[in-house]
Backbone bond lengths (Angstrom), bond angles and torsions (degrees), N, CA, C in turn:
res aa  C-N    CA-C-N  psi(-1)  N-CA   C-N-CA  omega(-1)  CA-C   N-CA-C  phi
1 X - - - 1.462 - - 1.438 115.73 -
2 X 1.360 117.81 -39.83 1.459 120.59 -179.11 1.499 109.09 -79.91
3 X 1.302 115.36 147.54 1.462 123.29 171.81 1.505 109.71 -98.09
4 X 1.308 112.24 -144.17 1.464 118.44 -174.08 1.499 111.21 -76.40
5 X 1.346 114.46 161.60 1.481 122.36 175.44 1.536 105.60 -69.44
6 X 1.357 112.84 119.65 1.491 116.59 179.00 1.552 108.49 -83.94
7 X 1.318 119.49 -49.54 1.419 121.77 176.17 1.524 113.61 -160.57
8 X 1.373 113.95 163.55 1.442 122.28 167.37 1.537 109.04 -110.38
9 X 1.309 119.96 127.23 1.428 121.84 -176.64 1.499 111.27 -101.08
10 X 1.372 115.76 134.39 1.385 122.87 179.74 1.496 109.59 -120.08
11 X 1.338 120.89 125.59 1.401 127.56 174.91 1.525 111.73 -79.27
12 X 1.392 114.98 129.92 1.416 119.91 -176.01 1.569 107.68 -135.85
13 X 1.359 112.66 150.86 1.501 117.08 175.31 1.518 112.10 -78.02
14 X 1.324 117.23 -31.81 1.457 119.81 -172.43 1.513 107.25 -134.69
15 X 1.350 114.40 100.36 1.473 118.36 -174.28 1.530 113.74 -65.77
16 X 1.361 113.62 -34.99 1.494 117.76 -178.34 1.540 108.60 -64.40
17 X 1.388 118.45 -45.39 1.416 122.61 -178.28 1.547 110.11 -67.40
18 X 1.294 117.45 -38.97 1.476 119.85 -179.37 1.589 108.83 -69.87
19 X 1.311 116.45 -32.88 1.457 119.31 178.99 1.517 111.03 -68.65
20 X 1.335 114.48 -38.51 1.433 119.07 179.84 1.520 110.68 -65.03
21 X 1.329 117.55 -39.08 1.454 123.56 178.85 1.520 108.37 -59.53
22 X 1.347 116.85 -48.27 1.502 119.07 179.40 1.506 112.14 -64.58
23 X 1.313 116.31 -39.95 1.482 121.92 -176.70 1.583 110.39 -74.82
24 X 1.302 117.10 -49.19 1.455 119.65 -171.86 1.541 113.68 -86.15
25 X 1.376 117.78 -38.58 1.416 120.13 -179.61 1.531 114.82 -83.03
26 X 1.385 113.32 -43.00 1.471 118.45 -175.75 1.514 111.37 -96.79
27 X 1.346 119.25 -12.38 1.458 122.82 -177.74 1.513 114.04 69.74
28 X 1.347 116.12 30.83 1.459 119.70 -175.89 1.540 112.36 -88.91
29 X 1.276 114.59 155.69 1.488 122.24 173.74 1.555 108.19 -81.57
30 X 1.340 118.93 118.33 1.366 122.08 -173.85 1.589 108.34 -119.47
31 X 1.359 112.66 134.40 1.514 116.94 178.12 1.480 110.95 -75.80
32 X 1.327 114.94 167.64 1.470 121.49 169.92 1.507 109.89 -70.00
33 X 1.350 116.59 149.54 1.427 117.79 175.39 1.583 113.89 -65.85
34 X 1.325 112.79 144.58 1.481 118.73 -178.36 1.464 109.28 -135.23
35 X 1.317 120.16 125.08 1.420 126.10 179.62 1.521 109.10 -76.59
36 X 1.298 119.42 133.75 1.454 127.26 176.68 1.498 107.70 -121.74
37 X 1.369 119.32 77.73 1.456 121.73 -175.43 1.581 114.85 -56.65
38 X 1.322 113.44 -34.57 1.515 116.49 -178.71 1.522 111.07 -65.57
39 X 1.292 116.75 -21.99 1.486 120.40 -178.52 1.555 112.12 -110.72
40 X 1.367 117.14 -2.22 1.396 123.01 177.52 1.494 115.02 66.96
41 X 1.358 115.42 35.67 1.470 119.52 -177.74 1.505 110.79 -141.91
42 X 1.385 115.63 159.41 1.387 122.07 161.54 1.513 106.56 -110.31
43 X 1.298 116.57 138.68 1.504 119.74 -172.30 1.549 109.51 -126.40
44 X 1.379 111.70 152.05 1.456 122.56 172.59 1.502 103.83 -136.73
45 X 1.321 116.32 141.27 1.457 120.37 177.50 1.527 108.04 -110.34
46 X 1.305 116.68 134.14 1.491 122.71 173.96 1.568 102.05 -106.09
47 X 1.329 113.58 123.73 1.514 119.30 -175.02 1.534 103.74 -91.60
48 X 1.339 113.78 129.03 1.455 124.72 171.85 1.535 106.67 -115.34
49 X 1.339 114.89 163.49 1.500 118.62 179.97 1.583 112.02 -58.99
50 X 1.384 116.90 -33.49 1.413 118.23 -170.32 1.546 111.75 -115.93
51 X 1.320 120.74 -6.74 1.432 124.01 178.70 1.517 111.22 -171.57
52 X 1.358 118.00 -161.97 1.416 119.97 -179.95 1.548 108.51 -134.54
53 X 1.289 115.08 157.32 1.449 124.79 169.52 1.572 106.24 -108.73
54 X 1.347 117.34 127.83 1.460 117.88 177.55 1.545 106.57 -109.15
55 X 1.279 114.53 124.83 1.490 121.12 174.40 1.509 105.84 -92.59
56 X 1.313 118.80 136.49 1.421 126.93 -177.69 1.493 111.16 -123.36
57 X 1.325 119.96 121.58 1.416 123.40 176.04 1.554 109.25 -115.73
58 X 1.267 123.13 138.85 1.463 121.19 177.43 1.495 112.75 -56.51
59 X 1.298 116.88 141.68 1.472 126.27 174.22 1.528 104.26 -116.26
60 X 1.347 116.82 83.84 1.490 120.78 179.98 1.500 110.04 96.80
61 X 1.355 112.95 163.46 1.439 118.67 -173.33 1.567 113.03 -75.66
62 X 1.264 115.75 -16.93 1.517 119.33 -177.41 1.583 108.64 -89.98
63 X 1.280 118.20 1.52 1.466 123.37 -177.63 1.567 110.29 -64.44
64 X 1.367 116.72 136.12 1.444 119.34 176.04 1.533 110.79 -59.84
65 X 1.267 117.53 -27.57 1.517 121.84 177.24 1.480 110.67 -68.81
66 X 1.379 118.35 -39.51 1.441 121.16 175.71 1.556 110.94 -56.55
67 X 1.321 114.96 -43.50 1.518 120.75 176.56 1.484 109.76 -64.33
68 X 1.328 120.90 -42.03 1.431 123.37 176.71 1.464 112.61 -58.82
69 X 1.381 116.44 -43.41 1.489 121.51 -177.44 1.489 111.26 -72.12
70 X 1.331 119.08 -24.74 1.467 119.27 174.34 1.508 111.59 -65.18
71 X 1.322 117.29 -35.66 1.438 122.54 178.74 1.567 114.66 -87.64
72 X 1.348 114.06 -19.48 1.458 123.36 179.58 1.504 108.16 -134.24
73 X 1.371 117.80 77.13 1.432 120.75 -172.16 1.551 116.68 -61.48
74 X 1.337 116.26 -20.72 1.464 120.75 178.28 1.467 109.99 -88.74
75 X 1.310 119.09 -4.25 1.486 119.76 -174.95 1.479 108.65 87.56
76 X 1.336 116.86 -170.98 1.423 123.12 176.64 1.514 112.37 149.91
77 X 1.334 114.39 -175.97 1.437 119.34 -177.34 1.531 110.58 -62.92
78 X 1.303 120.64 130.49 1.440 123.06 -178.80 1.536 109.98 -103.11
79 X 1.343 118.55 -48.17 1.440 123.12 -178.50 1.517 113.53 -159.49
80 X 1.260 115.41 168.08 1.494 124.19 172.83 1.535 106.09 -119.13
81 X 1.349 114.88 145.30 1.440 118.64 -178.79 1.539 109.45 -122.54
82 X 1.312 114.99 126.45 1.508 120.60 177.61 1.507 108.45 -108.03
83 X 1.260 118.29 150.53 1.439 124.05 174.04 1.532 113.02 -87.50
84 X 1.280 114.54 142.60 1.457 122.40 174.54 1.534 109.69 -132.56
85 X 1.344 115.24 149.89 1.459 119.83 178.45 1.542 113.22 -72.28
86 X 1.294 116.89 -42.56 1.441 123.30 -173.88 1.528 108.93 -134.54
87 X 1.312 116.06 100.31 1.492 118.95 -172.77 1.474 114.65 -63.53
88 X 1.323 117.63 -34.52 1.471 120.43 -179.68 1.537 109.74 -71.78
89 X 1.273 117.18 -40.23 1.506 120.08 172.73 1.472 113.04 -61.97
90 X 1.355 116.88 -41.18 1.461 122.31 179.68 1.494 108.45 -66.04
91 X 1.325 119.00 -44.58 1.409 124.05 178.14 1.546 113.01 -55.33
92 X 1.327 114.04 -49.62 1.416 120.95 -178.83 1.494 112.61 -64.86
93 X 1.312 119.96 -39.64 1.469 125.13 176.27 1.530 109.21 -63.58
94 X 1.314 115.19 -45.02 1.444 121.09 -175.03 1.559 108.97 -64.41
95 X 1.338 115.23 -44.80 1.485 119.12 177.44 1.549 112.62 -65.11
96 X 1.235 117.98 -32.65 1.504 121.25 174.19 1.516 114.03 -62.36
97 X 1.367 114.74 -30.51 1.454 120.20 179.73 1.524 108.94 -86.33
98 X 1.249 120.68 -4.29 1.472 122.84 -176.75 1.534 116.80 96.61
99 X 1.345 116.22 -1.74 1.442 117.59 176.42 1.513 111.34 -66.19
100 X 1.312 116.68 138.40 1.530 120.65 179.64 1.529 109.08 -95.48
101 X 1.319 111.90 128.55 1.441 123.87 172.88 1.527 108.35 -90.24
102 X 1.353 117.02 128.89 1.455 118.68 -176.43 1.506 106.51 -83.44
103 X 1.342 112.51 145.36 1.480 121.29 -178.38 1.536 112.31 87.88
104 X 1.323 114.87 -154.59 1.468 116.35 -174.57 1.533 111.95 -85.11
105 X 1.333 119.10 2.65 1.437 120.45 178.46 1.528 114.24 91.07
106 X 1.341 116.64 -5.71 1.434 120.10 -178.33 1.564 108.79 -100.13
107 X 1.370 117.62 135.83 1.446 117.77 -178.52 1.480 112.89 -64.21
108 X 1.353 117.22 147.96 1.442 124.39 169.72 1.466 108.92 -111.35
109 X 1.306 119.84 161.70 1.411 122.15 179.84 1.547 107.54 -83.07
110 X 1.297 116.93 128.21 1.463 122.86 -175.31 1.524 110.19 -94.68
111 X 1.351 112.70 -172.16 1.457 120.40 -175.65 1.543 114.16 -63.45
112 X 1.284 119.36 -17.11 1.440 122.50 -178.89 1.600 110.57 -96.61
113 X 1.370 113.96 0.17 1.418 118.58 -179.41 1.548 113.17 80.97
114 X 1.329 113.63 18.60 1.461 121.23 -176.86 1.508 109.18 -121.88
115 X 1.351 115.82 151.99 1.498 118.13 179.64 1.591 112.75 -63.07
116 X 1.341 112.86 138.62 1.471 119.86 -178.01 1.557 109.47 -138.04
117 X 1.319 113.19 153.36 1.450 123.06 171.83 1.474 109.06 -138.35
118 X 1.398 116.59 153.28 1.409 120.86 179.72 1.588 107.07 -114.54
119 X 1.341 114.87 142.71 1.436 120.52 -178.27 1.554 109.94 -113.79
120 X 1.324 118.51 141.38 1.409 123.17 -172.44 1.520 112.83 -62.45
121 X 1.363 116.73 129.60 1.486 120.80 -176.63 1.535 113.19 -59.49
122 X 1.321 119.57 -26.57 1.461 118.34 -177.47 1.506 111.13 -74.03
123 X 1.314 116.17 -9.38 1.495 120.82 177.35 1.547 110.15 -93.02
124 X 1.312 116.27 -12.21 1.489 120.53 -173.00 1.548 111.67 -133.55
125 X 1.312 112.78 54.57 1.456 121.30 173.62 1.484 114.83 54.35
126 X 1.345 116.68 37.40 1.411 122.58 178.91 1.537 116.24 82.11
127 X 1.318 117.12 9.46 1.484 120.05 -177.76 1.505 108.54 -113.07
128 X 1.323 117.59 127.89 1.466 124.14 170.52 1.509 107.02 -66.28
129 X 1.313 117.35 129.47 1.444 119.88 -178.61 1.548 107.62 -121.39
130 X 1.346 114.60 136.00 1.418 122.93 178.61 1.514 103.74 -112.37
131 X 1.315 117.73 136.23 1.482 119.38 168.72 1.564 108.84 -114.44
132 X 1.295 113.73 143.18 1.471 119.13 -174.75 1.515 107.46 -130.35
133 X 1.275 118.36 133.39 1.469 122.35 178.02 1.499 107.41 -77.65
134 X 1.355 118.47 133.67 1.431 121.63 177.55 1.522 111.82 -103.08
């Protein structure tokens, strides 16, 4: 059901400083920051030959990333994102197997302008999973 790894997301306190590290230390191509108010984050994508790294900075105090950073003050891996062909079919199949979809079960538009859903980390070995329709 899942396709390729779309990205690995890392929560950061300071997206500008983290972007500079990837750009200047690792020589990576880094996108401009983009606010995603529906998700409570500002995002930057680091392009790699085989996938992307997504940096997430809280956008407001109610951001889920702000809560993550309270528990993990140095930041860290937040989630992995896998591609799926049909997000509604994937959601239905996942629910049939007992996997929990976070939220109301309806996809939201993600940072790439495509429908996304998040799956409960307790169902995936402690890792928050995002699925994105390609």
